[in-house]
VOBA-1610 file (N, C-alpha, C; in pm, whole numbers, padded with zeros to 5 digits, always signed):
BEGIN
Met+00070-00104+00003Met-00004+00002+00026Met+00105+00124-00026Pro+00074+00200-00125Pro+00180+00357-00122Pro+00162+00413+00041Arg+00222+00520+00030Arg+00220+00593+00173Arg+00184+00706+00155Arg+00045+00759+00209Arg-00045+00868+00203Arg+00066+01008+00229Asp+00020+01104+00106Asp+00077+01206+00107Asp+00043+01284+00259Thr+00132+01367+00315Thr+00145+01416+00413Thr+00039+01560+00431Ala+00026+01615+00310Ala-00084+01699+00323Ala-00225+01676+00310Glu-00238+01516+00233Glu-00382+01487+00237Glu-00416+01428+00374Tyr-00281+01368+00452Tyr-00341+01317+00572Tyr-00376+01452+00680Asp-00309+01534+00684Asp-00338+01669+00772Asp-00484+01705+00711Arg-00505+01711+00564Arg-00639+01808+00541Arg-00764+01695+00608Glu-00759+01557+00592Glu-00843+01444+00637Glu-00845+01491+00797Leu-00749+01493+00900Leu-00723+01532+01013Leu-00777+01620+01071Leu-00773+01771+01005Leu-00822+01861+01020Leu-00981+01849+01028Glu-01020+01778+00911Glu-01174+01795+00869Glu-01237+01721+00998Lys-01172+01606+01047Lys-01227+01507+01163Lys-01221+01589+01290Met-01105+01660+01305Met-01116+01766+01425Met-01186+01883+01434Glu-01237+01931+01309Glu-01308+02090+01301Glu-01457+02034+01369Pro-01520+02085+01466Pro-01656+02110+01472Pro-01756+02103+01366Lys-01833+02007+01338Lys-01945+02033+01204Lys-02061+02099+01255Met-02121+02167+01385Met-02216+02253+01442Met-02158+02288+01553Phe-02297+02365+01635Phe-02289+02418+01728Phe-02367+02352+01820Ala-02385+02383+01943Ala-02480+02303+02071Ala-02617+02400+01993Val-02596+02506+01982Val-02740+02568+01963Val-02804+02511+01829Asn-02753+02441+01759Asn-02802+02421+01621Asn-02923+02336+01629Arg-02936+02232+01751Arg-03039+02181+01754Arg-03168+02244+01761Met-03192+02336+01844Met-03305+02414+01816Met-03265+02514+01661Thr-03149+02573+01634Thr-03194+02652+01517Thr-03266+02547+01359Asp-03211+02468+01374Asp-03206+02325+01273Asp-03361+02313+01285Arg-03456+02326+01388Arg-03619+02274+01397Arg-03684+02410+01361Trp-03645+02534+01403Trp-03723+02633+01392Trp-03693+02743+01258Thr-03551+02782+01237Thr-03502+02856+01171Thr-03386+02770+01081Lys-03430+02681+00967Lys-03326+02604+00940Lys-03279+02672+00833Asp-03337+02769+00753Asp-03265+02846+00616Asp-03221+03000+00643Val-03225+03003+00792Val-03212+03141+00810Val-03028+03135+00848Arg-02971+03252+00781Arg-02816+03232+00745Arg-02792+03349+00890Gly-02716+03278+00970Gly-02618+03313+01112Gly-02741+03305+01200Ala-02831+03199+01210Ala-02942+03235+01295Ala-02903+03155+01444Ala-02780+03049+01410Ala-02710+03000+01558Ala-02646+03140+01621Val-02546+03189+01566Val-02473+03332+01629Val-02580+03417+01676Thr-02679+03467+01614Thr-02796+03533+01672Thr-02872+03481+01771Ile-02946+03356+01781Ile-02965+03317+01904Ile-02905+03303+02017Ala-02755+03276+01961Ala-02677+03286+02069Ala-02675+03402+02139Leu-02625+03508+02065Leu-02605+03626+02098Leu-02739+03677+02212Val-02835+03664+02123Val-03021+03672+02214Val-03007+03640+02332Ala-02966+03486+02321Ala-03005+03408+02462Ala-02874+03488+02592Ala-02766+03500+02542Ala-02656+03508+02619Ala-02704+03717+02641Ser-02755+03751+02612Ser-02811+03895+02644Ser-02894+03877+02748Ile-03031+03806+02730Ile-03139+03795+02818Ile-03098+03710+02946Ile-02978+03627+02947Ile-02950+03589+03056Ile-02825+03707+03167Ala-02786+03754+03053Ala-02687+03877+03105Ala-02762+03976+03185Thr-02910+04029+03125Thr-02982+04117+03169Thr-03050+04075+03290Val-03084+03993+03320Val-03134+03901+03401Val-03032+03909+03518Ser-02935+03822+03503Ser-02812+03867+03599Ser-02777+03984+03685Thr-02798+04077+03590Thr-02763+04215+03622Thr-02862+04267+03669Ile-02990+04268+03660Ile-03090+04316+03756Ile-03093+04259+03878Ile-03082+04088+03911Ile-03040+04046+04031Ile-02955+04081+04114Ala-02816+04122+04041Ala-02716+04155+04105Ala-02723+04319+04153Met-02802+04384+04099Met-02812+04519+04109Met-02923+04513+04262His-02989+04466+04284His-03081+04437+04390His-03020+04392+04496Thr-02906+04296+04491Thr-02847+04249+04607Thr-02753+04335+04621Asn-02680+04358+04551Asn-02540+04438+04548Asn-02473+04482+04413Lys-02496+04618+04409Lys-02458+04702+04257Lys-02330+04710+04235Thr-02208+04644+04345Thr-02079+04616+04290Thr-02074+04489+04218Leu-02131+04427+04214Leu-02145+04289+04148Leu-02178+04285+04021Ala-02278+04409+03979Ala-02353+04382+03869Ala-02277+04387+03729Thr-02175+04419+03726Thr-02057+04426+03605Thr-01991+04290+03588Cys-01974+04228+03695Cys-01926+04094+03693Cys-02031+03991+03681Ala-02150+04029+03700Ala-02227+03951+03676Ala-02282+03917+03549Ala-02285+04034+03502Ala-02361+04072+03333Ala-02223+04007+03251Val-02126+04063+03277Val-01975+03955+03189Val-01977+03836+03193Gly-02011+03802+03309Gly-01968+03658+03336Gly-02102+03557+03279Ser-02205+03612+03322Ser-02300+03546+03238Ser-02305+03548+03084Phe-02307+03681+03065Phe-02269+03691+02884Phe-02209+03565+02813Ala-02097+03595+02884Ala-01971+03528+02834Ala-02016+03377+02809Gly-02054+03317+02935Gly-02058+03180+02953Gly-02196+03142+02870Val-02298+03182+02861Val-02417+03149+02794Val-02372+03154+02631Leu-02289+03259+02581Leu-02256+03259+02433Leu-02154+03166+02391Ser-02058+03145+02476Ser-01946+03034+02471Ser-02060+02880+02500Ala-02117+02897+02580Ala-02200+02736+02581Ala-02261+02732+02435Cys-02360+02821+02417Cys-02424+02814+02250Cys-02350+02762+02181Leu-02240+02822+02167Leu-02125+02803+02035Leu-02048+02688+02030Ala-02032+02571+02167Ala-02011+02493+02172Ala-02024+02375+02109Pro-01924+02274+02053Pro-01950+02212+01962Pro-02107+02080+02002Thr-02090+02031+02125Thr-02208+01934+02130Thr-02250+02040+02284Arg-02383+01998+02324Arg-02448+02031+02423Arg-02390+02019+02594Ser-02348+01882+02581Ser-02244+01866+02673Ser-02103+01924+02691Asp-02044+01992+02597Asp-01972+02063+02601Asp-01999+02187+02638Gly-02125+02226+02607Gly-02162+02401+02640Gly-02200+02381+02772Val-02244+02276+02849Val-02250+02276+02980Val-02083+02290+03078Ala-02019+02221+03036Ala-01910+02220+03078Ala-01833+02362+03081Ile-01845+02441+02974Ile-01790+02584+02956Ile-01852+02650+03009Leu-02010+02634+03071Leu-02088+02710+03159Leu-02031+02710+03283Val-01992+02589+03335Val-01948+02544+03431Val-01826+02614+03481His-01729+02612+03364His-01584+02676+03380His-01596+02812+03402Glu-01689+02912+03326Glu-01733+03029+03316Glu-01781+03080+03450Gly-01873+02977+03504Gly-01952+03003+03631Gly-01872+03003+03758Ala-01734+02878+03717Ala-01636+02929+03858Ala-01549+03024+03826Leu-01501+03108+03725Leu-01473+03251+03719Leu-01553+03318+03761Thr-01672+03365+03720Thr-01743+03440+03791Thr-01759+03447+03918Val-01776+03325+04004Val-01807+03300+04145Val-01680+03369+04204Thr-01541+03338+04145Thr-01442+03385+04218Thr-01426+03530+04191Gly-01447+03593+04081Gly-01467+03727+04093Gly-01553+03810+04181Met-01659+03739+04210Met-01763+03817+04308Met-01729+03803+04421Asn-01675+03650+04486Asn-01576+03662+04600Asn-01520+03737+04634Thr-01395+03780+04549Thr-01305+03901+04531Thr-01372+04024+04608Met-01446+04051+04513Met-01514+04181+04498Met-01626+04181+04623Ile-01641+04101+04657Ile-01740+04099+04816Ile-01683+04147+04915Val-01529+04077+04912Val-01443+04073+05034Val-01410+04200+05007His-01326+04261+04901His-01261+04368+04904His-01340+04499+04897Tyr-01424+04488+04790Tyr-01514+04636+04749Tyr-01617+04653+04833Thr-01680+04578+04891Thr-01803+04584+04945Thr-01826+04631+05100Lys-01701+04691+05133Lys-01701+04735+05260Lys-01736+04611+05368Ser-01662+04480+05337Ser-01727+04355+05413Ser-01606+04391+05527Lys-01620+04298+05632Lys-01580+04289+05757Lys-01502+04163+05768Leu-01515+04085+05662Leu-01444+03958+05654Leu-01316+03968+05607Glu-01244+03924+05668Glu-01079+03919+05661Glu-01054+03781+05564Met-01105+03694+05496Met-01080+03587+05473Met-01222+03559+05338Ala-01168+03528+05213Ala-01270+03494+05135Ala-01389+03399+05189Val-01514+03468+05113Val-01646+03361+05152Val-01624+03254+05105Val-01583+03195+04979Val-01573+03085+04922Val-01412+03051+04861Asp-01366+02963+04901Asp-01249+02926+04868Asp-01239+02903+04698Tyr-01128+02946+04627Tyr-01160+02912+04474Tyr-01160+02775+04451Leu-01027+02724+04557Leu-01014+02548+04536Leu-01144+02491+04566Phe-01236+02529+04647Phe-01338+02462+04657Phe-01456+02468+04544Val-01456+02600+04480Val-01525+02633+04361Val-01484+02519+04241Ala-01364+02503+04211Ala-01298+02441+04146Ala-01324+02282+04139Leu-01349+02224+04286Leu-01347+02092+04293Leu-01492+02099+04274Ala-01553+02168+04326Ala-01713+02156+04282Ala-01791+02167+04150Ser-01679+02236+04059Ser-01707+02273+03904Ser-01649+02116+03820Trp-01558+02029+03899Trp-01512+01918+03811Trp-01607+01809+03895Ala-01649+01802+03991Ala-01769+01700+04016Ala-01884+01722+03911Ile-01937+01822+03926Ile-02049+01840+03807Ile-02010+01827+03678Ile-01912+01855+03609Ile-01854+01821+03508Ile-01844+01656+03480Val-01799+01577+03580Val-01766+01427+03583Val-01905+01375+03587Ile-02004+01451+03662Ile-02140+01363+03664Ile-02209+01391+03561Leu-02151+01522+03483Leu-02257+01540+03362Leu-02211+01433+03228Arg-02062+01406+03215Arg-02000+01324+03147Arg-02053+01189+03154Ile-02059+01136+03292Ile-02097+01009+03282Ile-02229+00956+03240Ile-02347+01058+03269Ile-02478+01059+03244Ile-02480+01074+03083Val-02402+01168+02989Val-02435+01214+02865Val-02350+01063+02778Ser-02255+01060+02823Ser-02151+00933+02777Ser-02201+00812+02712Lys-02208+00718+02633Lys-02256+00616+02656Lys-02132+00522+02643Lys-02022+00530+02588Lys-01898+00463+02596Lys-01817+00473+02708Met-01783+00411+02774Met-01668+00392+02924Met-01523+00466+02837Leu-01469+00430+02733Leu-01339+00507+02696Leu-01352+00653+02665Glu-01466+00683+02556Glu-01528+00810+02556Glu-01531+00903+02685Cys-01632+00845+02803Cys-01638+00877+02927Cys-01512+00948+02963Phe-01431+00837+02964Phe-01295+00862+03045Phe-01191+00960+02993Leu-01198+00953+02815Leu-01125+01074+02772Leu-01171+01190+02791Met-01328+01216+02786Met-01350+01360+02827Met-01341+01390+02942Val-01366+01286+03027Val-01327+01336+03195Val-01194+01382+03197Thr-01077+01317+03130Thr-00947+01364+03138Thr-00926+01462+03072Leu-00973+01506+02950Leu-00987+01651+02915Leu-01042+01738+02978Asp-01160+01704+03036Asp-01190+01850+03150Asp-01136+01867+03254Thr-01068+01737+03315Thr-00943+01771+03415Thr-00844+01841+03398Val-00783+01817+03289Val-00688+01908+03235Val-00701+02061+03201Ala-00834+02074+03129Ala-00865+02232+03135Ala-00897+02285+03255Leu-00950+02217+03377Leu-01003+02284+03469Leu-00848+02325+03559Leu-00775+02225+03548Leu-00640+02271+03604Leu-00563+02360+03547His-00545+02338+03406His-00459+02431+03337His-00520+02578+03287Val-00657+02572+03270Val-00685+02699+03243Val-00750+02795+03359Thr-00870+02703+03387Thr-00990+02736+03491Thr-00890+02801+03638Val-00845+02700+03705Val-00779+02727+03816Val-00689+02853+03813Ile-00587+02835+03720Ile-00506+02964+03640Ile-00572+03054+03633Leu-00684+03101+03578Leu-00749+03211+03561Leu-00803+03256+03695Met-00864+03170+03782Met-00903+03211+03885Met-00785+03254+04023Glu-00680+03201+03973Glu-00561+03288+04055Glu-00537+03404+03990Val-00536+03446+03854Val-00524+03582+03811Val-00602+03650+03861Leu-00735+03612+03852Leu-00841+03731+03897Leu-00848+03729+04062Asp-00815+03649+04134Asp-00801+03652+04264Asp-00667+03762+04279Phe-00577+03788+04202Phe-00490+03901+04182Phe-00511+04040+04155Val-00580+04015+04025Val-00636+04151+03972Val-00720+04228+04036Glu-00815+04172+04038Glu-00951+04258+04133Glu-00920+04254+04293His-00794+04254+04336His-00764+04294+04492His-00742+04481+04440Pro-00808+04545+04555Pro-00780+04677+04561Pro-00624+04755+04491Leu-00557+04651+04601Leu-00392+04699+04582Leu-00347+04683+04480Ala-00398+04617+04364Ala-00311+04557+04290Ala-00319+04691+04220Asn-00389+04745+04205Asn-00405+04899+04126Asn-00280+04997+04146Asn-00227+04962+04261Asn-00090+05054+04285Asn-00022+04985+04247Leu+00009+04830+04172Leu+00112+04762+04111Leu+00102+04750+03943Pro+00042+04853+03893Pro+00033+04840+03743Pro+00136+04758+03679Phe+00263+04841+03689Phe+00377+04826+03608Phe+00432+04692+03668Glu+00428+04661+03770Glu+00468+04525+03786Glu+00391+04372+03757Leu+00233+04417+03728Leu+00162+04287+03693Leu+00175+04330+03564Ala+00206+04463+03443Ala+00203+04460+03296Ala+00381+04395+03300Ser+00469+04384+03378Ser+00579+04364+03345Ser+00578+04213+03302Phe+00471+04125+03367Phe+00462+03976+03356Phe+00420+03959+03182Phe+00332+04042+03169Phe+00287+04006+03024Phe+00362+04042+02902Val+00419+04153+02946Val+00538+04225+02844Val+00646+04143+02841Thr+00694+04063+02955Thr+00809+03955+02933Thr+00737+03806+02836Val+00645+03791+02888Val+00573+03677+02817Val+00559+03698+02690Ala+00510+03817+02652Ala+00462+03824+02503Ala+00600+03880+02437Ser+00693+03913+02487Ser+00852+03949+02412Ser+00880+03808+02418Ala+00888+03705+02481Ala+00922+03570+02451Ala+00815+03490+02334Glu+00722+03522+02317Glu+00642+03472+02231Glu+00708+03567+02088Leu+00720+03665+02081Leu+00765+03735+01980Leu+00896+03670+01922Gly+00956+03656+02045Gly+01083+03575+01947Gly+01077+03415+01920His+00985+03397+01978His+00921+03231+01940His+00851+03266+01790Tyr+00769+03333+01747Tyr+00735+03411+01635Tyr+00847+03419+01522Leu+00944+03513+01542Leu+01017+03533+01491Leu+01100+03408+01442Phe+01159+03341+01545Phe+01231+03181+01490Phe+01182+03112+01403Asn+01053+03101+01411Asn+00957+03008+01316Asn+00982+03053+01214Met+00929+03189+01240Met+00901+03228+01086Met+01055+03236+00994Val+01161+03267+01065Val+01297+03282+01021Val+01328+03124+00942Thr+01301+03044+01049Thr+01344+02902+01016Thr+01238+02809+00918Cys+01136+02857+00924Cys+01030+02761+00855Cys+01024+02845+00692Gln+01070+02963+00669Gln+01057+03046+00556Gln+01167+03044+00512Leu+01286+03144+00552Leu+01417+03207+00491Leu+01480+03053+00488Met+01508+03009+00617Met+01634+02896+00621Met+01607+02812+00522His+01478+02767+00477His+01437+02652+00404His+01505+02713+00260Arg+01483+02828+00221Arg+01524+02867+00104Arg+01666+02910+00087Leu+01729+02985+00218Leu+01883+02971+00154Leu+01966+02845+00204Leu+01933+02811+00309Leu+01989+02686+00337Leu+01944+02585+00330Trp+01987+02511+00250Trp+01926+02339+00222Trp+01914+02260+00311Arg+02059+02255+00378Arg+02083+02202+00480Arg+01993+02178+00636Trp+01935+02285+00629Trp+01867+02358+00741Trp+01718+02230+00746Lys+01682+02190+00649Lys+01573+02087+00658Lys+01606+01976+00721Tyr+01741+01941+00707Tyr+01792+01835+00784Tyr+01809+01827+00912Met+01809+01967+00986Met+01847+01970+01099Met+01748+01926+01190Ser+01791+01859+01329Ser+01714+01766+01395Ser+01647+01854+01455Ser+01481+01773+01500Ser+01337+01866+01544Ser+01387+01915+01715Arg+01491+01821+01747Arg+01560+01858+01900Arg+01653+01980+01904Val+01718+01989+01835Val+01808+02090+01815Val+01740+02231+01755Ser+01644+02214+01697Ser+01559+02320+01670Ser+01488+02382+01776Met+01433+02282+01860Met+01345+02330+01966Met+01439+02375+02074Val+01535+02335+02093Val+01647+02382+02206Val+01651+02540+02142Leu+01703+02541+02022Leu+01737+02711+01975Leu+01613+02754+01987Asp+01509+02764+01954Asp+01352+02816+01962Asp+01337+02834+02083Phe+01392+02763+02222Phe+01360+02793+02361Phe+01474+02908+02405Ile+01599+02914+02356Ile+01708+02998+02369Ile+01680+03095+02348Val+01592+03139+02194Val+01579+03252+02142Val+01498+03303+02213Ser+01400+03262+02239Ser+01263+03302+02342Ser+01279+03366+02437Val+01342+03276+02535Val+01392+03342+02655Val+01481+03475+02661Leu+01567+03453+02546Leu+01649+03611+02550Leu+01595+03684+02488Phe+01481+03683+02416Phe+01402+03800+02379Phe+01300+03828+02482Gly+01245+03725+02576Gly+01172+03811+02716Gly+01272+03827+02777Ala+01395+03820+02839Ala+01457+03874+02881Ala+01523+04045+02835Val+01508+04071+02697Val+01556+04154+02662Val+01457+04287+02674Gly+01294+04217+02653Gly+01153+04255+02643Gly+01138+04354+02800Met+01193+04225+02909Met+01178+04227+03052Met+01249+04390+03068Val+01382+04392+03040Val+01486+04467+03085Val+01427+04646+03048Ile+01389+04608+02904Ile+01333+04753+02857Ile+01208+04831+02928Trp+01126+04732+02940Trp+01002+04753+03037Trp+01027+04819+03159Met+01131+04746+03221Met+01169+04790+03367Met+01237+04925+03340Leu+01280+04937+03235Leu+01367+05089+03210Leu+01272+05189+03185Val+01166+05121+03099Val+01071+05246+03087Val+00966+05246+03162Gly+00935+05160+03260Gly+00852+05183+03382Gly+00898+05226+03488Asp+01010+05210+03529Asp+01080+05239+03620Asp+01015+05140+03761Thr+01014+05014+03693Thr+00947+04917+03784Thr+01111+04857+03857Asp+01045+04784+03960Asp+01155+04738+04067Asp+01227+04614+04027Met+01366+04643+04010Met+01466+04547+03914Met+01520+04503+04044Ser+01436+04420+04170Ser+01516+04340+04249Ser+01532+04221+04210Thr+01652+04140+04260Thr+01688+04033+04207Thr+01554+03916+04199Trp+01467+03924+04311Trp+01357+03801+04310Trp+01247+03843+04204Asn+01238+03983+04144Asn+01146+04003+04064Asn+01208+03961+03936Ile+01339+04000+03872Ile+01390+03921+03773Ile+01387+03775+03766Val+01439+03699+03882Val+01414+03572+03893Val+01250+03498+03826Ala+01166+03544+03897Ala+01044+03514+03887Ala+00972+03571+03757Leu+01015+03650+03695Leu+01013+03686+03545Leu+01092+03596+03438Leu+01211+03585+03510Leu+01275+03448+03400Leu+01199+03356+03426Gly+01208+03317+03540Gly+01170+03141+03548Gly+01001+03160+03475Ala+00926+03239+03465Ala+00797+03240+03419Ala+00833+03227+03287Val+00916+03291+03210Val+00909+03287+03054Val+00979+03118+03024Gly+01096+03083+03108Gly+01097+02957+03092Gly+01028+02855+03121Leu+00942+02885+03202Leu+00826+02721+03221Leu+00764+02761+03114Ser+00704+02873+03059Ser+00616+02928+02974Ser+00667+02829+02856Gln+00767+02849+02803Gln+00829+02823+02675Gln+00826+02655+02657Leu+00879+02599+02817Leu+00881+02432+02835Leu+00732+02391+02812Gly+00612+02488+02862Gly+00486+02433+02836Gly+00457+02431+02683Arg+00506+02531+02628Arg+00485+02490+02477Arg+00584+02411+02405Ser+00684+02375+02449Ser+00743+02238+02374Ser+00671+02144+02448Phe+00590+02137+02548Phe+00517+02015+02572Phe+00427+01983+02499Ile+00336+02078+02472Ile+00208+02059+02399Ile+00285+02083+02239Ser+00387+02105+02187Ser+00447+02023+02038Ser+00503+01875+02044Leu+00512+01840+02163Leu+00556+01703+02182Leu+00399+01608+02178Ile+00323+01642+02237Ile+00187+01611+02238Ile+00165+01579+02112His+00128+01703+02031His+00118+01709+01886His+00177+01601+01799Asp+00292+01576+01821Asp+00387+01516+01743Asp+00352+01377+01775Thr+00294+01340+01899Thr+00295+01205+01965Thr+00152+01183+01888Ala+00091+01257+01868Ala-00065+01215+01847Ala-00067+01233+01707Met+00022+01261+01630Met+00019+01263+01480Met-00063+01363+01430Ala-00077+01501+01536Ala-00169+01593+01504Ala-00106+01692+01513Pro-00010+01761+01401Pro+00070+01880+01375Pro-00010+02014+01379Ser+00088+02112+01410Ser+00008+02244+01429Ser-00039+02265+01258Trp-00179+02330+01249Trp-00197+02375+01116Trp-00066+02454+01028Asn-00090+02467+00918Asn+00026+02537+00803Asn+00134+02527+00894Arg+00211+02415+00918Arg+00342+02392+00945Arg+00471+02453+00885Gly+00390+02430+00778Gly+00525+02472+00654Gly+00556+02641+00630Thr+00419+02706+00680Thr+00424+02843+00737Thr+00393+02917+00804Tyr+00480+02930+00888Tyr+00441+02991+01040Tyr+00352+03078+01033Ser+00244+03104+01125Ser+00180+03217+01138Ser+00121+03208+01305Val+00087+03348+01341Val+00044+03348+01474Val-00087+03271+01466Trp-00169+03238+01397Trp-00294+03190+01450Trp-00302+03033+01383Asn-00201+03000+01368Asn-00177+02884+01320Asn-00193+02748+01434Asn-00220+02797+01518Asn-00200+02685+01635Asn-00315+02670+01735Gly-00376+02745+01754Gly-00530+02732+01792Gly-00486+02825+01955Ile-00658+02871+01975Ile-00633+02921+02102Ile-00550+02893+02185Met-00537+02768+02254Met-00487+02699+02358Met-00321+02725+02347Glu-00302+02703+02221Glu-00123+02744+02205Glu-00091+02894+02233Leu-00197+02995+02183Leu-00177+03120+02239Leu-00159+03134+02405Met-00271+03085+02429Met-00303+03103+02559Met-00208+03028+02703Asn-00137+02916+02626Asn-00050+02842+02732Asn+00072+02913+02741Pro+00136+02991+02689Pro+00265+03043+02789Pro+00217+03134+02896Phe+00125+03202+02872Phe+00079+03313+02980Phe+00017+03228+03085Leu-00043+03137+03092Leu-00140+03053+03196Leu+00013+02958+03241Val+00101+02910+03205Val+00183+02830+03238Val+00306+02943+03316Gly+00336+03044+03273Gly+00430+03145+03348Gly+00357+03204+03422Trp+00226+03204+03481Trp+00140+03268+03589Trp+00156+03189+03703Ile+00211+03036+03683Ile+00239+02981+03803Ile+00352+02955+03856Val+00435+03040+03818Val+00597+03088+03856Val+00552+03194+03918Phe+00513+03283+03856Phe+00490+03433+03911Phe+00384+03450+04015Tyr+00265+03376+04015Tyr+00197+03388+04124Tyr+00235+03424+04255Pro+00295+03308+04305Pro+00359+03353+04436Pro+00433+03471+04443Tyr+00508+03512+04377Tyr+00597+03642+04378Tyr+00455+03772+04376Ala+00366+03752+04282Ala+00290+03855+04280Ala+00167+03867+04434Lys+00196+03745+04474Lys+00140+03760+04614Lys+00219+03808+04732Thr+00330+03802+04683Thr+00451+03867+04788Thr+00462+03966+04784Ile+00433+04052+04680Ile+00461+04214+04641Ile+00321+04268+04688Leu+00218+04172+04673Leu+00055+04230+04716Leu+00080+04248+04882Glu+00164+04201+04934Glu+00117+04161+05057Glu+00228+04260+05141Ala+00343+04268+05079Ala+00411+04423+05082Ala+00345+04543+05083Glu+00262+04539+04963Glu+00202+04682+04954Glu+00092+04706+05050Leu+00034+04590+05117Leu-00047+04576+05217Leu-00029+04635+05341Ser+00113+04577+05372Ser+00195+04608+05521Ser+00214+04760+05499Arg+00260+04797+05382Arg+00319+04931+05356Arg+00186+05044+05409Glu+00070+05004+05316Glu-00033+05076+05340Glu-00128+05115+05498Lys-00056+04999+05564Lys-00127+05007+05693Lys-00048+05076+05773
//
């Protein structure tokens, strides 16, 4: 049997992985089958209605929570309606609900003149409750044991890798004293974004220019290329960090530099791990021959910032506590 063409394999794989419909299509196919854009329109209308109801309820309880309730409910319902399946929509709604609860919890403690010194609901408890809801949902919906196991595994990874980390980001960003540390917080995003710029330039040069100018580059080991990519990305992150610290007059203490460089290093290692998973699953990134910022999907774009925050978060809490003691 002749070997299949790589481009043909990638095309068939992409067709299988791409969702063919939205969760809301079950309703639109019945009532508005021939209307263009019906799924998106109904999703926007449903999200707007739920957001309005949530805002009204929040306004009657506590006006401070109105914006958080509106944004959280709108984003959750819209994402759920545009999910590939209904069970995925419910899972996304649970993830968004966990983020909204965390944001409200922080605002109740810090912005509503509450006398509480600790959180009303611990975000780890919220994450555990969300995981239990999603697992029960997958068990009820899935008819095959292997499918159920795989979906629960992926949901668990998404909860730990995305939702819990974003809950930690919310816990820091929505603290009142975080407004006094804009440059410190921005330094994290600038540093990781600079490393991403280095990654983008390295791939653009190696995938396009080097293949044309140096024919031997095609035969370079993928491991060597990955190591060079890591080094270039970290160097770009370090340069971006130094420039931002000089421009923004940010604290250039040793621990600040170590935390930022550690965040950059771990973020790029996380990217390499995702690339390894792609190669193992024989599901390479889209348009791998001509690198583009958008050829990897949303998770590849978010992953460096999420993984980097794992290192930066303990240091962020430290500088927040130092600012709190200074205020007192």
